[in-house]
mmCIF file as Biopython writes it, N, C-alpha, C and O atoms, coordinates in Angstrom:
data_model
#
loop_
_atom_site.group_PDB
_atom_site.id
_atom_site.type_symbol
_atom_site.label_atom_id
_atom_site.label_alt_id
_atom_site.label_comp_id
_atom_site.label_asym_id
_atom_site.label_entity_id
_atom_site.label_seq_id
_atom_site.pdbx_PDB_ins_code
_atom_site.Cartn_x
_atom_site.Cartn_y
_atom_site.Cartn_z
_atom_site.occupancy
_atom_site.B_iso_or_equiv
_atom_site.auth_seq_id
_atom_site.auth_asym_id
_atom_site.pdbx_PDB_model_num
ATOM 1   N N  . MET A ? 1  ? 315.579 183.795 218.033 1.0 0.0 1  A 1 
ATOM 2   C CA . MET A ? 1  ? 315.822 185.160 217.602 1.0 0.0 1  A 1 
ATOM 3   C C  . MET A ? 1  ? 317.297 185.316 217.259 1.0 0.0 1  A 1 
ATOM 4   O O  . MET A ? 1  ? 318.158 184.792 217.964 1.0 0.0 1  A 1 
ATOM 5   N N  . VAL A ? 2  ? 317.589 186.029 216.187 1.0 0.0 2  A 1 
ATOM 6   C CA . VAL A ? 2  ? 318.955 186.285 215.759 1.0 0.0 2  A 1 
ATOM 7   C C  . VAL A ? 2  ? 319.486 187.510 216.483 1.0 0.0 2  A 1 
ATOM 8   O O  . VAL A ? 2  ? 318.811 188.538 216.543 1.0 0.0 2  A 1 
ATOM 9   N N  . GLU A ? 3  ? 320.687 187.409 217.033 1.0 0.0 3  A 1 
ATOM 10  C CA . GLU A ? 3  ? 321.307 188.532 217.737 1.0 0.0 3  A 1 
ATOM 11  C C  . GLU A ? 3  ? 322.281 189.227 216.786 1.0 0.0 3  A 1 
ATOM 12  O O  . GLU A ? 3  ? 323.193 188.594 216.254 1.0 0.0 3  A 1 
ATOM 13  N N  . ILE A ? 4  ? 322.086 190.526 216.574 1.0 0.0 4  A 1 
ATOM 14  C CA . ILE A ? 4  ? 322.936 191.306 215.679 1.0 0.0 4  A 1 
ATOM 15  C C  . ILE A ? 4  ? 323.814 192.190 216.544 1.0 0.0 4  A 1 
ATOM 16  O O  . ILE A ? 4  ? 323.406 193.285 216.933 1.0 0.0 4  A 1 
ATOM 17  N N  . GLN A ? 5  ? 325.024 191.719 216.849 1.0 0.0 5  A 1 
ATOM 18  C CA . GLN A ? 5  ? 325.890 192.408 217.794 1.0 0.0 5  A 1 
ATOM 19  C C  . GLN A ? 5  ? 326.519 193.699 217.280 1.0 0.0 5  A 1 
ATOM 20  O O  . GLN A ? 5  ? 326.575 194.666 218.039 1.0 0.0 5  A 1 
ATOM 21  N N  . PRO A ? 6  ? 326.998 193.777 216.031 1.0 0.0 6  A 1 
ATOM 22  C CA . PRO A ? 6  ? 327.720 194.981 215.625 1.0 0.0 6  A 1 
ATOM 23  C C  . PRO A ? 6  ? 326.890 196.263 215.637 1.0 0.0 6  A 1 
ATOM 24  O O  . PRO A ? 6  ? 327.461 197.353 215.605 1.0 0.0 6  A 1 
ATOM 25  N N  . ILE A ? 7  ? 325.587 196.166 215.682 1.0 0.0 7  A 1 
ATOM 26  C CA . ILE A ? 7  ? 324.761 197.369 215.700 1.0 0.0 7  A 1 
ATOM 27  C C  . ILE A ? 7  ? 324.598 197.817 217.153 1.0 0.0 7  A 1 
ATOM 28  O O  . ILE A ? 7  ? 323.906 197.175 217.942 1.0 0.0 7  A 1 
ATOM 29  N N  . ARG A ? 8  ? 325.254 198.936 217.489 1.0 0.0 8  A 1 
ATOM 30  C CA . ARG A ? 8  ? 325.187 199.473 218.849 1.0 0.0 8  A 1 
ATOM 31  C C  . ARG A ? 8  ? 323.884 200.249 219.000 1.0 0.0 8  A 1 
ATOM 32  O O  . ARG A ? 8  ? 323.564 201.115 218.185 1.0 0.0 8  A 1 
ATOM 33  N N  . VAL A ? 9  ? 323.141 199.929 220.051 1.0 0.0 9  A 1 
ATOM 34  C CA . VAL A ? 9  ? 321.843 200.539 220.299 1.0 0.0 9  A 1 
ATOM 35  C C  . VAL A ? 9  ? 321.888 201.263 221.642 1.0 0.0 9  A 1 
ATOM 36  O O  . VAL A ? 9  ? 322.380 200.726 222.635 1.0 0.0 9  A 1 
ATOM 37  N N  . GLU A ? 10 ? 321.366 202.488 221.657 1.0 0.0 10 A 1 
ATOM 38  C CA . GLU A ? 10 ? 321.202 203.223 222.901 1.0 0.0 10 A 1 
ATOM 39  C C  . GLU A ? 10 ? 319.723 203.278 223.238 1.0 0.0 10 A 1 
ATOM 40  O O  . GLU A ? 10 ? 318.881 203.485 222.364 1.0 0.0 10 A 1 
ATOM 41  N N  . LEU A ? 11 ? 319.415 203.091 224.516 1.0 0.0 11 A 1 
ATOM 42  C CA . LEU A ? 11 ? 318.027 203.068 224.978 1.0 0.0 11 A 1 
ATOM 43  C C  . LEU A ? 11 ? 317.764 204.229 225.928 1.0 0.0 11 A 1 
ATOM 44  O O  . LEU A ? 11 ? 318.621 204.611 226.725 1.0 0.0 11 A 1 
ATOM 45  N N  . GLU A ? 12 ? 316.561 204.777 225.824 1.0 0.0 12 A 1 
ATOM 46  C CA . GLU A ? 12 ? 316.154 205.878 226.693 1.0 0.0 12 A 1 
ATOM 47  C C  . GLU A ? 12 ? 314.672 205.729 227.006 1.0 0.0 12 A 1 
ATOM 48  O O  . GLU A ? 12 ? 313.864 205.499 226.107 1.0 0.0 12 A 1 
ATOM 49  N N  . ARG A ? 13 ? 314.317 205.858 228.276 1.0 0.0 13 A 1 
ATOM 50  C CA . ARG A ? 13 ? 312.904 205.767 228.658 1.0 0.0 13 A 1 
ATOM 51  C C  . ARG A ? 13 ? 312.276 207.154 228.556 1.0 0.0 13 A 1 
ATOM 52  O O  . ARG A ? 13 ? 312.781 208.123 229.123 1.0 0.0 13 A 1 
ATOM 53  N N  . GLU A ? 14 ? 311.183 207.230 227.834 1.0 0.0 14 A 1 
ATOM 54  C CA . GLU A ? 14 ? 310.441 208.484 227.681 1.0 0.0 14 A 1 
ATOM 55  C C  . GLU A ? 14 ? 309.546 208.701 228.909 1.0 0.0 14 A 1 
ATOM 56  O O  . GLU A ? 14 ? 309.303 207.769 229.675 1.0 0.0 14 A 1 
ATOM 57  N N  . GLU A ? 15 ? 309.067 209.909 229.087 1.0 0.0 15 A 1 
ATOM 58  C CA . GLU A ? 15 ? 308.199 210.221 230.225 1.0 0.0 15 A 1 
ATOM 59  C C  . GLU A ? 15 ? 306.918 209.396 230.234 1.0 0.0 15 A 1 
ATOM 60  O O  . GLU A ? 15 ? 306.367 209.105 231.295 1.0 0.0 15 A 1 
ATOM 61  N N  . ASP A ? 16 ? 306.447 209.021 229.047 1.0 0.0 16 A 1 
ATOM 62  C CA . ASP A ? 16 ? 305.208 208.232 228.967 1.0 0.0 16 A 1 
ATOM 63  C C  . ASP A ? 16 ? 305.448 206.735 229.155 1.0 0.0 16 A 1 
ATOM 64  O O  . ASP A ? 16 ? 304.512 205.942 229.054 1.0 0.0 16 A 1 
ATOM 65  N N  . GLY A ? 17 ? 306.706 206.339 229.431 1.0 0.0 17 A 1 
ATOM 66  C CA . GLY A ? 17 ? 307.026 204.944 229.700 1.0 0.0 17 A 1 
ATOM 67  C C  . GLY A ? 17 ? 307.555 204.170 228.510 1.0 0.0 17 A 1 
ATOM 68  O O  . GLY A ? 17 ? 308.133 203.096 228.675 1.0 0.0 17 A 1 
ATOM 69  N N  . ARG A ? 18 ? 307.362 204.705 227.308 1.0 0.0 18 A 1 
ATOM 70  C CA . ARG A ? 18 ? 307.885 204.010 226.124 1.0 0.0 18 A 1 
ATOM 71  C C  . ARG A ? 18 ? 309.407 204.044 226.134 1.0 0.0 18 A 1 
ATOM 72  O O  . ARG A ? 18 ? 310.020 204.916 226.750 1.0 0.0 18 A 1 
ATOM 73  N N  . ILE A ? 19 ? 309.999 203.092 225.449 1.0 0.0 19 A 1 
ATOM 74  C CA . ILE A ? 19 ? 311.446 203.030 225.304 1.0 0.0 19 A 1 
ATOM 75  C C  . ILE A ? 19 ? 311.801 203.516 223.908 1.0 0.0 19 A 1 
ATOM 76  O O  . ILE A ? 19 ? 311.231 203.048 222.922 1.0 0.0 19 A 1 
ATOM 77  N N  . LEU A ? 20 ? 312.734 204.447 223.820 1.0 0.0 20 A 1 
ATOM 78  C CA . LEU A ? 20 ? 313.251 204.930 222.540 1.0 0.0 20 A 1 
ATOM 79  C C  . LEU A ? 20 ? 314.620 204.309 222.330 1.0 0.0 20 A 1 
ATOM 80  O O  . LEU A ? 20 ? 315.526 204.485 223.145 1.0 0.0 20 A 1 
ATOM 81  N N  . ALA A ? 21 ? 314.765 203.579 221.231 1.0 0.0 21 A 1 
ATOM 82  C CA . ALA A ? 21 ? 316.042 202.979 220.862 1.0 0.0 21 A 1 
ATOM 83  C C  . ALA A ? 21 ? 316.590 203.726 219.653 1.0 0.0 21 A 1 
ATOM 84  O O  . ALA A ? 21 ? 315.855 204.044 218.718 1.0 0.0 21 A 1 
ATOM 85  N N  . SER A ? 22 ? 317.887 203.999 219.687 1.0 0.0 22 A 1 
ATOM 86  C CA . SER A ? 22 ? 318.529 204.667 218.559 1.0 0.0 22 A 1 
ATOM 87  C C  . SER A ? 22 ? 319.855 203.997 218.256 1.0 0.0 22 A 1 
ATOM 88  O O  . SER A ? 22 ? 320.431 203.312 219.101 1.0 0.0 22 A 1 
ATOM 89  N N  . VAL A ? 23 ? 320.334 204.207 217.021 1.0 0.0 23 A 1 
ATOM 90  C CA . VAL A ? 23 ? 321.606 203.647 216.566 1.0 0.0 23 A 1 
ATOM 91  C C  . VAL A ? 23 ? 322.549 204.824 216.333 1.0 0.0 23 A 1 
ATOM 92  O O  . VAL A ? 23 ? 322.424 205.515 215.322 1.0 0.0 23 A 1 
ATOM 93  N N  . PRO A ? 24 ? 323.486 205.067 217.242 1.0 0.0 24 A 1 
ATOM 94  C CA . PRO A ? 24 ? 324.370 206.225 217.123 1.0 0.0 24 A 1 
ATOM 95  C C  . PRO A ? 24 ? 325.174 206.277 215.821 1.0 0.0 24 A 1 
ATOM 96  O O  . PRO A ? 24 ? 325.496 207.361 215.334 1.0 0.0 24 A 1 
ATOM 97  N N  . ASP A ? 25 ? 325.497 205.119 215.262 1.0 0.0 25 A 1 
ATOM 98  C CA . ASP A ? 25 ? 326.286 205.074 214.029 1.0 0.0 25 A 1 
ATOM 99  C C  . ASP A ? 25 ? 325.457 205.389 212.786 1.0 0.0 25 A 1 
ATOM 100 O O  . ASP A ? 25 ? 326.010 205.555 211.698 1.0 0.0 25 A 1 
ATOM 101 N N  . LEU A ? 26 ? 324.143 205.472 212.940 1.0 0.0 26 A 1 
ATOM 102 C CA . LEU A ? 26 ? 323.238 205.810 211.845 1.0 0.0 26 A 1 
ATOM 103 C C  . LEU A ? 26 ? 322.288 206.907 212.331 1.0 0.0 26 A 1 
ATOM 104 O O  . LEU A ? 26 ? 321.161 206.615 212.731 1.0 0.0 26 A 1 
ATOM 105 N N  . PRO A ? 27 ? 322.731 208.155 212.299 1.0 0.0 27 A 1 
ATOM 106 C CA . PRO A ? 27 ? 321.899 209.252 212.811 1.0 0.0 27 A 1 
ATOM 107 C C  . PRO A ? 27 ? 320.492 209.236 212.201 1.0 0.0 27 A 1 
ATOM 108 O O  . PRO A ? 27 ? 320.311 209.079 210.994 1.0 0.0 27 A 1 
ATOM 109 N N  . GLY A ? 28 ? 319.517 209.404 213.078 1.0 0.0 28 A 1 
ATOM 110 C CA . GLY A ? 28 ? 318.131 209.436 212.637 1.0 0.0 28 A 1 
ATOM 111 C C  . GLY A ? 28 ? 317.442 208.087 212.676 1.0 0.0 28 A 1 
ATOM 112 O O  . GLY A ? 28 ? 316.224 208.015 212.517 1.0 0.0 28 A 1 
ATOM 113 N N  . VAL A ? 29 ? 318.198 207.007 212.885 1.0 0.0 29 A 1 
ATOM 114 C CA . VAL A ? 29 ? 317.601 205.674 212.951 1.0 0.0 29 A 1 
ATOM 115 C C  . VAL A ? 29 ? 317.180 205.427 214.394 1.0 0.0 29 A 1 
ATOM 116 O O  . VAL A ? 29 ? 318.011 205.263 215.287 1.0 0.0 29 A 1 
ATOM 117 N N  . MET A ? 30 ? 315.852 205.405 214.598 1.0 0.0 30 A 1 
ATOM 118 C CA . MET A ? 30 ? 315.317 205.199 215.938 1.0 0.0 30 A 1 
ATOM 119 C C  . MET A ? 30 ? 313.951 204.539 215.852 1.0 0.0 30 A 1 
ATOM 120 O O  . MET A ? 30 ? 313.282 204.575 214.819 1.0 0.0 30 A 1 
ATOM 121 N N  . ALA A ? 31 ? 313.555 203.930 216.975 1.0 0.0 31 A 1 
ATOM 122 C CA . ALA A ? 31 ? 312.252 203.272 217.029 1.0 0.0 31 A 1 
ATOM 123 C C  . ALA A ? 31 ? 311.795 203.217 218.476 1.0 0.0 31 A 1 
ATOM 124 O O  . ALA A ? 31 ? 312.610 203.164 219.397 1.0 0.0 31 A 1 
ATOM 125 N N  . TYR A ? 32 ? 310.483 203.230 218.665 1.0 0.0 32 A 1 
ATOM 126 C CA . TYR A ? 32 ? 309.888 203.116 219.988 1.0 0.0 32 A 1 
ATOM 127 C C  . TYR A ? 32 ? 309.401 201.691 220.219 1.0 0.0 32 A 1 
ATOM 128 O O  . TYR A ? 32 ? 309.061 200.974 219.278 1.0 0.0 32 A 1 
ATOM 129 N N  . GLY A ? 33 ? 309.375 201.299 221.481 1.0 0.0 33 A 1 
ATOM 130 C CA . GLY A ? 33 ? 308.815 200.019 221.867 1.0 0.0 33 A 1 
ATOM 131 C C  . GLY A ? 33 ? 308.279 200.094 223.278 1.0 0.0 33 A 1 
ATOM 132 O O  . GLY A ? 33 ? 308.641 200.993 224.037 1.0 0.0 33 A 1 
ATOM 133 N N  . ALA A ? 34 ? 307.422 199.158 223.634 1.0 0.0 34 A 1 
ATOM 134 C CA . ALA A ? 34 ? 306.870 199.094 224.981 1.0 0.0 34 A 1 
ATOM 135 C C  . ALA A ? 34 ? 307.893 198.543 225.974 1.0 0.0 34 A 1 
ATOM 136 O O  . ALA A ? 34 ? 307.795 198.790 227.176 1.0 0.0 34 A 1 
ATOM 137 N N  . SER A ? 35 ? 308.875 197.794 225.464 1.0 0.0 35 A 1 
ATOM 138 C CA . SER A ? 35 ? 309.933 197.224 226.301 1.0 0.0 35 A 1 
ATOM 139 C C  . SER A ? 35 ? 311.276 197.462 225.620 1.0 0.0 35 A 1 
ATOM 140 O O  . SER A ? 35 ? 311.330 197.821 224.444 1.0 0.0 35 A 1 
ATOM 141 N N  . GLU A ? 36 ? 312.359 197.259 226.369 1.0 0.0 36 A 1 
ATOM 142 C CA . GLU A ? 36 ? 313.694 197.398 225.784 1.0 0.0 36 A 1 
ATOM 143 C C  . GLU A ? 36 ? 313.887 196.414 224.635 1.0 0.0 36 A 1 
ATOM 144 O O  . GLU A ? 36 ? 314.458 196.761 223.601 1.0 0.0 36 A 1 
ATOM 145 N N  . GLU A ? 37 ? 313.410 195.192 224.819 1.0 0.0 37 A 1 
ATOM 146 C CA . GLU A ? 37 ? 313.563 194.163 223.793 1.0 0.0 37 A 1 
ATOM 147 C C  . GLU A ? 37 ? 312.824 194.542 222.510 1.0 0.0 37 A 1 
ATOM 148 O O  . GLU A ? 37 ? 313.362 194.394 221.412 1.0 0.0 37 A 1 
ATOM 149 N N  . GLU A ? 38 ? 311.597 195.027 222.652 1.0 0.0 38 A 1 
ATOM 150 C CA . GLU A ? 38 ? 310.807 195.404 221.486 1.0 0.0 38 A 1 
ATOM 151 C C  . GLU A ? 38 ? 311.451 196.581 220.754 1.0 0.0 38 A 1 
ATOM 152 O O  . GLU A ? 38 ? 311.567 196.559 219.528 1.0 0.0 38 A 1 
ATOM 153 N N  . ALA A ? 39 ? 311.868 197.601 221.491 1.0 0.0 39 A 1 
ATOM 154 C CA . ALA A ? 39 ? 312.486 198.768 220.872 1.0 0.0 39 A 1 
ATOM 155 C C  . ALA A ? 39 ? 313.790 198.389 220.177 1.0 0.0 39 A 1 
ATOM 156 O O  . ALA A ? 39 ? 314.077 198.875 219.083 1.0 0.0 39 A 1 
ATOM 157 N N  . THR A ? 40 ? 314.580 197.521 220.810 1.0 0.0 40 A 1 
ATOM 158 C CA . THR A ? 40 ? 315.849 197.076 220.217 1.0 0.0 40 A 1 
ATOM 159 C C  . THR A ? 40 ? 315.593 196.298 218.941 1.0 0.0 40 A 1 
ATOM 160 O O  . THR A ? 40 ? 316.259 196.525 217.930 1.0 0.0 40 A 1 
ATOM 161 N N  . ARG A ? 41 ? 314.639 195.387 218.976 1.0 0.0 41 A 1 
ATOM 162 C CA . ARG A ? 41 ? 314.314 194.586 217.788 1.0 0.0 41 A 1 
ATOM 163 C C  . ARG A ? 41 ? 313.864 195.486 216.641 1.0 0.0 41 A 1 
ATOM 164 O O  . ARG A ? 41 ? 314.290 195.303 215.501 1.0 0.0 41 A 1 
ATOM 165 N N  . LYS A ? 42 ? 313.014 196.446 216.939 1.0 0.0 42 A 1 
ATOM 166 C CA . LYS A ? 42 ? 312.511 197.338 215.895 1.0 0.0 42 A 1 
ATOM 167 C C  . LYS A ? 42 ? 313.616 198.205 215.307 1.0 0.0 42 A 1 
ATOM 168 O O  . LYS A ? 42 ? 313.702 198.355 214.088 1.0 0.0 42 A 1 
ATOM 169 N N  . VAL A ? 43 ? 314.470 198.784 216.167 1.0 0.0 43 A 1 
ATOM 170 C CA . VAL A ? 43 ? 315.501 199.681 215.652 1.0 0.0 43 A 1 
ATOM 171 C C  . VAL A ? 43 ? 316.553 198.918 214.852 1.0 0.0 43 A 1 
ATOM 172 O O  . VAL A ? 43 ? 317.093 199.454 213.884 1.0 0.0 43 A 1 
ATOM 173 N N  . LYS A ? 44 ? 316.853 197.686 215.235 1.0 0.0 44 A 1 
ATOM 174 C CA . LYS A ? 44 ? 317.799 196.888 214.446 1.0 0.0 44 A 1 
ATOM 175 C C  . LYS A ? 44 ? 317.217 196.562 213.079 1.0 0.0 44 A 1 
ATOM 176 O O  . LYS A ? 44 ? 317.946 196.536 212.088 1.0 0.0 44 A 1 
ATOM 177 N N  . SER A ? 45 ? 315.924 196.314 213.013 1.0 0.0 45 A 1 
ATOM 178 C CA . SER A ? 45 ? 315.269 196.057 211.739 1.0 0.0 45 A 1 
ATOM 179 C C  . SER A ? 45 ? 315.361 197.283 210.828 1.0 0.0 45 A 1 
ATOM 180 O O  . SER A ? 45 ? 315.679 197.166 209.645 1.0 0.0 45 A 1 
ATOM 181 N N  . VAL A ? 46 ? 315.079 198.458 211.396 1.0 0.0 46 A 1 
ATOM 182 C CA . VAL A ? 46 ? 315.180 199.706 210.625 1.0 0.0 46 A 1 
ATOM 183 C C  . VAL A ? 46 ? 316.616 199.929 210.181 1.0 0.0 46 A 1 
ATOM 184 O O  . VAL A ? 46 ? 316.859 200.303 209.034 1.0 0.0 46 A 1 
ATOM 185 N N  . ALA A ? 47 ? 317.572 199.702 211.082 1.0 0.0 47 A 1 
ATOM 186 C CA . ALA A ? 47 ? 318.986 199.909 210.759 1.0 0.0 47 A 1 
ATOM 187 C C  . ALA A ? 47 ? 319.427 199.006 209.612 1.0 0.0 47 A 1 
ATOM 188 O O  . ALA A ? 47 ? 320.145 199.451 208.717 1.0 0.0 47 A 1 
ATOM 189 N N  . LEU A ? 48 ? 319.011 197.763 209.631 1.0 0.0 48 A 1 
ATOM 190 C CA . LEU A ? 48 ? 319.393 196.846 208.550 1.0 0.0 48 A 1 
ATOM 191 C C  . LEU A ? 48 ? 318.806 197.288 207.215 1.0 0.0 48 A 1 
ATOM 192 O O  . LEU A ? 48 ? 319.461 197.166 206.180 1.0 0.0 48 A 1 
ATOM 193 N N  . GLN A ? 49 ? 317.580 197.799 207.230 1.0 0.0 49 A 1 
ATOM 194 C CA . GLN A ? 49 ? 316.974 198.299 205.988 1.0 0.0 49 A 1 
ATOM 195 C C  . GLN A ? 49 ? 317.731 199.521 205.480 1.0 0.0 49 A 1 
ATOM 196 O O  . GLN A ? 49 ? 317.985 199.638 204.282 1.0 0.0 49 A 1 
ATOM 197 N N  . VAL A ? 50 ? 318.091 200.431 206.382 1.0 0.0 50 A 1 
ATOM 198 C CA . VAL A ? 50 ? 318.861 201.615 205.995 1.0 0.0 50 A 1 
ATOM 199 C C  . VAL A ? 50 ? 320.208 201.200 205.415 1.0 0.0 50 A 1 
ATOM 200 O O  . VAL A ? 50 ? 320.632 201.732 204.389 1.0 0.0 50 A 1 
ATOM 201 N N  . LEU A ? 51 ? 320.879 200.258 206.062 1.0 0.0 51 A 1 
ATOM 202 C CA . LEU A ? 51 ? 322.173 199.783 205.564 1.0 0.0 51 A 1 
ATOM 203 C C  . LEU A ? 51 ? 322.039 199.128 204.192 1.0 0.0 51 A 1 
ATOM 204 O O  . LEU A ? 51 ? 322.873 199.347 203.314 1.0 0.0 51 A 1 
ATOM 205 N N  . ALA A ? 52 ? 320.991 198.323 204.008 1.0 0.0 52 A 1 
ATOM 206 C CA . ALA A ? 52 ? 320.762 197.692 202.705 1.0 0.0 52 A 1 
ATOM 207 C C  . ALA A ? 52 ? 320.542 198.746 201.629 1.0 0.0 52 A 1 
ATOM 208 O O  . ALA A ? 52 ? 321.058 198.618 200.518 1.0 0.0 52 A 1 
ATOM 209 N N  . ASP A ? 53 ? 319.779 199.787 201.950 1.0 0.0 53 A 1 
ATOM 210 C CA . ASP A ? 53 ? 319.546 200.877 200.993 1.0 0.0 53 A 1 
ATOM 211 C C  . ASP A ? 53 ? 320.844 201.617 200.679 1.0 0.0 53 A 1 
ATOM 212 O O  . ASP A ? 53 ? 321.080 201.999 199.533 1.0 0.0 53 A 1 
ATOM 213 N N  . MET A ? 54 ? 321.690 201.821 201.700 1.0 0.0 54 A 1 
ATOM 214 C CA . MET A ? 54 ? 322.974 202.487 201.490 1.0 0.0 54 A 1 
ATOM 215 C C  . MET A ? 54 ? 323.854 201.678 200.537 1.0 0.0 54 A 1 
ATOM 216 O O  . MET A ? 54 ? 324.464 202.233 199.623 1.0 0.0 54 A 1 
ATOM 217 N N  . ILE A ? 55 ? 323.913 200.387 200.752 1.0 0.0 55 A 1 
ATOM 218 C CA . ILE A ? 55 ? 324.729 199.517 199.898 1.0 0.0 55 A 1 
ATOM 219 C C  . ILE A ? 55 ? 324.185 199.514 198.476 1.0 0.0 55 A 1 
ATOM 220 O O  . ILE A ? 55 ? 324.946 199.622 197.514 1.0 0.0 55 A 1 
ATOM 221 N N  . GLU A ? 56 ? 322.868 199.390 198.346 1.0 0.0 56 A 1 
ATOM 222 C CA . GLU A ? 56 ? 322.238 199.352 197.024 1.0 0.0 56 A 1 
ATOM 223 C C  . GLU A ? 56 ? 322.506 200.631 196.233 1.0 0.0 56 A 1 
ATOM 224 O O  . GLU A ? 56 ? 322.679 200.587 195.015 1.0 0.0 56 A 1 
ATOM 225 N N  . SER A ? 57 ? 322.541 201.773 196.931 1.0 0.0 57 A 1 
ATOM 226 C CA . SER A ? 57 ? 322.752 203.041 196.229 1.0 0.0 57 A 1 
ATOM 227 C C  . SER A ? 57 ? 324.223 203.440 196.141 1.0 0.0 57 A 1 
ATOM 228 O O  . SER A ? 57 ? 324.549 204.516 195.641 1.0 0.0 57 A 1 
ATOM 229 N N  . GLY A ? 58 ? 325.118 202.561 196.632 1.0 0.0 58 A 1 
ATOM 230 C CA . GLY A ? 58 ? 326.544 202.821 196.498 1.0 0.0 58 A 1 
ATOM 231 C C  . GLY A ? 58 ? 327.137 203.732 197.556 1.0 0.0 58 A 1 
ATOM 232 O O  . GLY A ? 58 ? 328.278 204.174 197.419 1.0 0.0 58 A 1 
ATOM 233 N N  . GLU A ? 59 ? 326.380 204.023 198.614 1.0 0.0 59 A 1 
ATOM 234 C CA . GLU A ? 59 ? 326.896 204.863 199.694 1.0 0.0 59 A 1 
ATOM 235 C C  . GLU A ? 59 ? 327.858 204.058 200.572 1.0 0.0 59 A 1 
ATOM 236 O O  . GLU A ? 59 ? 327.792 202.830 200.626 1.0 0.0 59 A 1 
ATOM 237 N N  . ASP A ? 60 ? 328.744 204.769 201.251 1.0 0.0 60 A 1 
ATOM 238 C CA . ASP A ? 60 ? 329.655 204.117 202.188 1.0 0.0 60 A 1 
ATOM 239 C C  . ASP A ? 60 ? 328.921 203.731 203.456 1.0 0.0 60 A 1 
ATOM 240 O O  . ASP A ? 60 ? 328.144 204.516 204.000 1.0 0.0 60 A 1 
ATOM 241 N N  . VAL A ? 61 ? 329.171 202.529 203.921 1.0 0.0 61 A 1 
ATOM 242 C CA . VAL A ? 61 ? 328.608 202.051 205.181 1.0 0.0 61 A 1 
ATOM 243 C C  . VAL A ? 61 ? 329.515 202.564 206.301 1.0 0.0 61 A 1 
ATOM 244 O O  . VAL A ? 61 ? 330.737 202.479 206.176 1.0 0.0 61 A 1 
ATOM 245 N N  . PRO A ? 62 ? 328.954 203.092 207.386 1.0 0.0 62 A 1 
ATOM 246 C CA . PRO A ? 62 ? 329.777 203.554 208.496 1.0 0.0 62 A 1 
ATOM 247 C C  . PRO A ? 62 ? 330.732 202.452 208.981 1.0 0.0 62 A 1 
ATOM 248 O O  . PRO A ? 62 ? 330.338 201.292 209.099 1.0 0.0 62 A 1 
ATOM 249 N N  . GLU A ? 63 ? 331.960 202.815 209.253 1.0 0.0 63 A 1 
ATOM 250 C CA . GLU A ? 63 ? 333.015 201.857 209.608 1.0 0.0 63 A 1 
ATOM 251 C C  . GLU A ? 63 ? 332.625 200.845 210.688 1.0 0.0 63 A 1 
ATOM 252 O O  . GLU A ? 63 ? 332.887 199.655 210.512 1.0 0.0 63 A 1 
ATOM 253 N N  . PRO A ? 64 ? 332.013 201.267 211.795 1.0 0.0 64 A 1 
ATOM 254 C CA . PRO A ? 64 ? 331.697 200.269 212.841 1.0 0.0 64 A 1 
ATOM 255 C C  . PRO A ? 64 ? 330.721 199.191 212.377 1.0 0.0 64 A 1 
ATOM 256 O O  . PRO A ? 64 ? 330.622 198.140 213.010 1.0 0.0 64 A 1 
ATOM 257 N N  . LEU A ? 65 ? 329.999 199.433 211.285 1.0 0.0 65 A 1 
ATOM 258 C CA . LEU A ? 65 ? 328.985 198.477 210.826 1.0 0.0 65 A 1 
ATOM 259 C C  . LEU A ? 65 ? 329.456 197.628 209.654 1.0 0.0 65 A 1 
ATOM 260 O O  . LEU A ? 65 ? 328.731 196.731 209.222 1.0 0.0 65 A 1 
ATOM 261 N N  . LYS A ? 66 ? 330.647 197.884 209.130 1.0 0.0 66 A 1 
ATOM 262 C CA . LYS A ? 66 ? 331.126 197.126 207.967 1.0 0.0 66 A 1 
ATOM 263 C C  . LYS A ? 66 ? 331.292 195.642 208.277 1.0 0.0 66 A 1 
ATOM 264 O O  . LYS A ? 66 ? 331.208 194.817 207.367 1.0 0.0 66 A 1 
ATOM 265 N N  . VAL A ? 67 ? 331.520 195.288 209.513 1.0 0.0 67 A 1 
ATOM 266 C CA . VAL A ? 67 ? 331.697 193.888 209.884 1.0 0.0 67 A 1 
ATOM 267 C C  . VAL A ? 67 ? 330.456 193.054 209.556 1.0 0.0 67 A 1 
ATOM 268 O O  . VAL A ? 67 ? 330.557 191.840 209.375 1.0 0.0 67 A 1 
ATOM 269 N N  . LEU A ? 68 ? 329.298 193.690 209.479 1.0 0.0 68 A 1 
ATOM 270 C CA . LEU A ? 68 ? 328.069 192.990 209.121 1.0 0.0 68 A 1 
ATOM 271 C C  . LEU A ? 68 ? 328.117 192.429 207.702 1.0 0.0 68 A 1 
ATOM 272 O O  . LEU A ? 68 ? 327.423 191.462 207.386 1.0 0.0 68 A 1 
ATOM 273 N N  . PHE A ? 69 ? 328.933 193.035 206.857 1.0 0.0 69 A 1 
ATOM 274 C CA . PHE A ? 69 ? 328.885 192.721 205.434 1.0 0.0 69 A 1 
ATOM 275 C C  . PHE A ? 69 ? 330.147 192.054 204.911 1.0 0.0 69 A 1 
ATOM 276 O O  . PHE A ? 69 ? 330.365 192.012 203.700 1.0 0.0 69 A 1 
ATOM 277 N N  . VAL A ? 70 ? 330.991 191.528 205.813 1.0 0.0 70 A 1 
ATOM 278 C CA . VAL A ? 70 ? 332.183 190.807 205.399 1.0 0.0 70 A 1 
ATOM 279 C C  . VAL A ? 70 ? 331.762 189.382 205.059 1.0 0.0 70 A 1 
ATOM 280 O O  . VAL A ? 70 ? 331.138 188.691 205.864 1.0 0.0 70 A 1 
ATOM 281 N N  . ALA A ? 71 ? 332.116 188.964 203.852 1.0 0.0 71 A 1 
ATOM 282 C CA . ALA A ? 71 ? 331.709 187.621 203.399 1.0 0.0 71 A 1 
ATOM 283 C C  . ALA A ? 71 ? 332.670 186.563 203.878 1.0 0.0 71 A 1 
ATOM 284 O O  . ALA A ? 71 ? 332.482 185.381 203.589 1.0 0.0 71 A 1 
#
């Protein structure tokens, strides 16, 4: 498994036991999982897609995440 460090993820356990993972640097980017690992993997996948869409459309990437795209 590839570890994507620059994407900061916050985890929260819901009352029903699911884990909610969110990316504070990308408001609205969140995903649920049955475990912390699953929720983290899913939210990082969503975050990377959002970042790719931002780059493709010419939007600015949030500063803490620019390190992902340094060649």
